[in-house]
C-alpha positions in Angstrom: -18.2 -62.3 0.0 -21.2 -63.8 0.0 -23.5 -65.0 2.7 -22.8 -68.7 2.4 -18.7 -67.7 2.7 -19.3 -65.6 5.8 -21.4 -68.0 8.0 -18.1 -70.2 7.4 -15.5 -67.4 8.8 -18.4 -67.0 11.8 -17.3 -71.1 11.9 -14.6 -70.8 12.4 -13.7 -68.1 14.6 -16.2 -69.9 16.6 -14.9 -73.9 16.2 -11.2 -71.7 17.2 -12.8 -70.4 20.6 -14.1 -73.1 21.2 -10.2 -73.9 21.2 -10.1 -76.3 18.3 -6.2 -76.4 16.3 -6.9 -74.8 12.9 -5.9 -77.9 11.4 -9.0 -79.9 13.5 -11.3 -77.4 12.0 -9.9 -77.8 8.2 -10.5 -81.6 9.2 -14.2 -80.7 10.1 -14.6 -78.3 6.3 -13.0 -81.0 4.1 -15.4 -83.7 6.4 -19.0 -81.5 5.4 -17.3 -80.8 1.6 -16.2 -76.9 2.3 -14.4 -75.2 -1.1 -10.9 -74.1 0.3 -9.8 -70.9 -0.4 -9.4 -70.7 -4.6 -11.2 -74.1 -4.9 -8.8 -75.8 -3.2 -8.9 -78.5 0.2 -8.6 -77.0 3.6 -5.1 -77.0 5.1 -4.4 -75.4 8.8 -2.4 -72.7 7.2 -5.9 -70.8 5.2 -6.7 -70.5 8.8 -4.4 -69.6 11.2 -2.3 -67.9 8.4 1.4 -68.5 6.9 4.0 -66.7 7.6 6.1 -67.1 3.7 2.4 -65.5 2.7 2.3 -63.1 5.0 0.4 -60.4 3.4 -0.6 -62.7 0.6 -3.9 -61.4 -1.0 
């Protein structure tokens, strides 16, 4: 992880603490053109997790 990725993660946590939903946060990240995991667009499950992918890395 680099400093830019770390800054995005901190930003995500701050937005979540403010009460934004994972889906809303994902929409904001996509609107800003910030690449999501594996270079794909952001989805709410990338932030909140997905039951079937629990523990995947």
